[in-house]
N, C-alpha and C positions, 0 to 999 in steps of 0.2 A: 406372107403378104408382100406386096410390092411397095416401093417407096413412092412418094407423091409425085405426080407429073408436075413439071414446071409450067406455070401459066405466065407467059410473057406478054406485056402490053395488052392486058385484058381490059376491055371496056367495062365500066361499072354499070351494066344494064341489068343487074339482078333485081328481083323484087325487093322492095324495102323491107328489112327485117328488124326485129327487136334485138337489143343487146342487154344481157343480164350480167351484173357484176357477181362473179362466182363467190361462194363461201370459201374462205381459206382460214383454217383453224390457227389461232394465235397471231394472225396477221391482219386480216380485214375485219376489224372490229367497228363499233359504232363511229368513233372519230374518223377512221379511215373511210368508212362509207360516206360520211358527211363531206369529206374533202373530195373524193372521187366523183360523187354524184354532182358536186358543185362544178366540176369541170365540164359536165354536160355529156349527153349521148346515151345515158343508161335508161332503160325501161323499168327495171326493178333491181333489187338486191336480195341476197339471201344471207341470213345470219350464220355465225359460227354454230356448230351443232350443239343442240341440247341433248345431252346423253340420257337416254331413257332406259331404265333397267326393269324394275318390277313394281314401281310405285307411281302414284300420281304426284308429280313434282309441285312444290309450292310456287306461288306466284313470283316470289323474289328471284327464282332461278331464271324464269323467262325474262323478267325485267332487267336482270343483270346482263344477259346476252343480247337482249333487244330492247334497250331503253326507248327506242322509237315507238314502242307500244303506248307510251305515255303521251305521245304527240300524234295520235291518229294512225300509227303504223307506217309513217313515212319519214324520210330524212328531212333535214332542214330545207332541202330543195324540192320537196314534194314527191320524191321517188319512193314507191312502195317497198317495204322490207318484209319478205316472207320469213317465217320462223322455220328453221331447219331442225328436224328430229332425226336422231340416230338410235337404233335399237333393233331388236329382233322379235319381240313379242307383239303380235298384231293388236291384241286387246289393250295392252298397256299403252302402246303407241297411240291408239285411237283415243283413249281418255285424255292423254296429254295433248293431243291435237285439239280436242274440244276445249281444253283449258286455254290453249294459245288463242283459239278463235274467240273465246269469250273475253279475253284480254284485249282483243282488237287486232289480232294478226290479219292482214289482208290476204294471206295465203299460207299454206303449209307445204314445206318441201321435205322430201324423204331422202336420206343419204344412203345410197347403195354403192358409193364410189370411193370412200376413204380407204387408202391402201396401208395405213399405219398398222404396224404389227400389234401394238397394244390394243387397238380398236378391234382388229380382226380376231385376236385371241379371245376377246369377250363377245364374239358373235355379233359384231357390228360392222357396217361399211361393206367393202367389196367382197368379203367372204360369203355374203348372202347370195352372190351371183352364181354360186355353185348349185343353188336350188331355185330355179325360176318360179316354180309354183309357190314357194314360200314368199318370194318377193311379191308375187301377185296377191297373196293373202294379206300382206301388210298394206299394200296400196288399197285393196278393197275395203279392209276394216276402217282405215282412216277416211276414205271417201264416203263410206256409209255413215260415219259418225259425225262429221262436220256438216254444217249447213250447205246446201247445194250451190249457193252463190260464192262459197269460199273455194278458190282453186286449190287443187292438190297436185303438186308437181314432184318429179323424181329426177335424181341424178345418178347415172350409172357409169361404169366403164365398159369396154368391149367384152369383158369377162374376167374371170379370176386368173387362170394361167394361160388361157387361149380364148379365141373368139367364137368357138364352135357353138356355144349356147346363146349367142347374141340374138338370133331371130326368136328363140323361145322366150328369152327374158323380156324382150320388147313386146312380144305378143301378150304375155301375161300382164304386163304393166298397162298396156292399152285396153285390154278387155276388162281390167279392174276399174277403169274409169279415170285414169290419170288425166289431168287437164293438159299438161305438157311434160316433155321428157328432154333432159339434157344428157348428151352422150360424150364423155371424155374419151377420146379416140385412142386409148391405150388400155392394156390389161393391168390387173393389179401387179403382176410381176414385171411389167414394163416400167412401173413407177412413174418417174418424170423424165426418163431418158428420151431424147429425140430419136426418131421422129414421132409425131402423132399420126396414126393411120386413118386419116380422114376418109379415104376412099372405102374403108371397110364398112362405114356407116351406110353407104349407098344401098347395100343389100336389104336394109330394113326400112327404107323410105317408101312411102306410099304416094300414089299420084295425088298431087295437090296438097301434100303434107305441109301444114302450117303450124305444127305443134312440136317439132323436134329442133333442138338446138345443138350445134357442134361446139365442142370445147377441146382445148389442148393445143399448145405450141402456136398460139396466135399472138405474134409480137408486133406486127406492122399492119398497115392498111392492106398491103399486098397479100400478106398471110390471110387476112380476113376474106379476101376475094377467093383465093385458092382453096381455103377450107370449105367455103360454101359450094364452090363448083365441084370439088372432089367428093364431098359428102352428099350433096343434093339438098342440104338443109337451107332454109331461108334465114334462120336466126342464129345468133352467136352468143356464147358465154365466154367472158374474159376473166382470167384469174391473174396468173403471174405477169401476163402482158400488160394488165392494167397497172400493176405496181411499177413495172419498168418504164411505162409511158403513160402517166396518169391522164393525159388528154387523148389517148388513143380512141376511145369510143366516140368522142366528138369529131375527130378527124375521119373516122370510118363513115359516120353519118354524113358528113360534109362531102366526102368523096362519092358516096352513093348518089348524092344530089348534083354531082357534076361540079362541085366547088372544091377549092384547095385551101386548106387552113394550115398556116405555119405552126409547127410545134411550139409549145411554150418554151421560152428561152431558159437557160440554166439558172441565171441570177434570180429570176422570178420563182423557179422551182425550188431553189435553195431556201428562199423565204418560206415557202410552203412546208418544207422539211423541218425548218426550225420551229415554225408555229405548231406543227404536229407534235414535235418533241415536247414543247412546253405544255401542250394540251393533254397529252396522253401517255408520255413516256418518261415522266420524272416523278411519278406518284410513289413508287416503291424504291426505297434506298438500295435494295439488293439488285434491282434490275434497271437502274437508270441508264437510258440510252440503248438498251438492247434492241428494241423494235426499230429505232432509227437506224442503227447499223445494219439491221436485217433489210430494211427498206433500201438503204443506199447500195447494198449488194445487188439489188434488182435494178436500181436507177443507173448503175454503171453500164448496163447494157445499152442504154439510150443516150447517156450523157458522159462523155469522157472526163469532164471536170469533176464528176462525182467521185472519181478515184482519189483526188486530192482531199476532198472533205472526209471521205471514209478513212483515209490514212491518218488524218488529224484526230479523228474521233475514236479510232480503233481501240486504244488502250485506256480511254478516259471513262470515269464512272461518276463524276460529280457534275451537278447541274451547272455551276458557275464555270467550271473548266470547259464543259461542252459548249456553253454559250460563247466563251472566249474563242474557242476553235472556229465557230461559225464566223465570228468577226475577222479572225486571221485569214480564213478561207476567202472572204470577200475582198480583203486587201490584196490577196494573191490574184484573184480574178481581175481586179483593177490593174494590177501591174502587168498581167498578161495582155490585157486590152491595149495598154500603153505601148508595150513592146511591139505588138502586132501592128499598131498604128504607125509607129516610127519606121518599122520595116517596110510597110506598104508605101510610105512617103519616099523612101530611099530607092525603091525599085526602078523608077525611070532613069536614074543616074548611074545604074550599075552597068 
């Protein structure tokens, strides 16, 4: 495969598309969905995966991973949340999809993209891409089982170890009746290493295709344009890019409308990080702060100041200590602003 072409000074005259917040296991949970959809720009979200083996799962499993089922299947900001299922048995996936639909899921998403070794070793995720017909059987079983008004979507990669089977995989998914398809433009063995091979998706696009989403390595507004042009997709799915720049979807939507929206400043974002820590990352004494540190590792990509906060939190494990670190970080930010202000005042006299 060739690397992506560079698109310089591209006018944003593409058809208006949807933006889906990708499922990210252990990262984008209900509180994070609430925060990110509150930033604006998202059409829908997908839950972390519900692992389906050989039984009909109890309601509490679905409610734990998708508490939005108790509020109409939408986030606090009214964005629909599809329930994601991961497994390999078509019949068992089908009955669990029915249960999710009965609980109020506005849509069912099927995971054929997870590259994790533990998941693949138990016949889940991207390992299924080695057998396109089986992928089609799963989609067909779920599509036939749930009410026709409930969308059934799928997320795949280009393939398992290469993209040779991509056209066959996509054909089976479409013929099985999937409502929409998201393609992460890397193979299982590519993992998350850049680049994402957006242009490889072009081969499976149909004329007037409005049901396929491109995913992978979309960090900026410019990336979103290049990904759509290279792949031929109208729609986007954002994962790690949404964590690195929580307002990215809103800025993509604005840019498509010919508007420019300034990114959220770091001081405001740091308050979001602290609120998120208190809301969802200090419940377990053994894991206090872990998700916050993980999120800061992504935020460092967009905000240089996140490095200071990350370094202050890195070795801390107590709620009070971490809160004090947030306060110290903001004092540091204020001192930086003061120094920069003094420096700018002195410039004319240098």
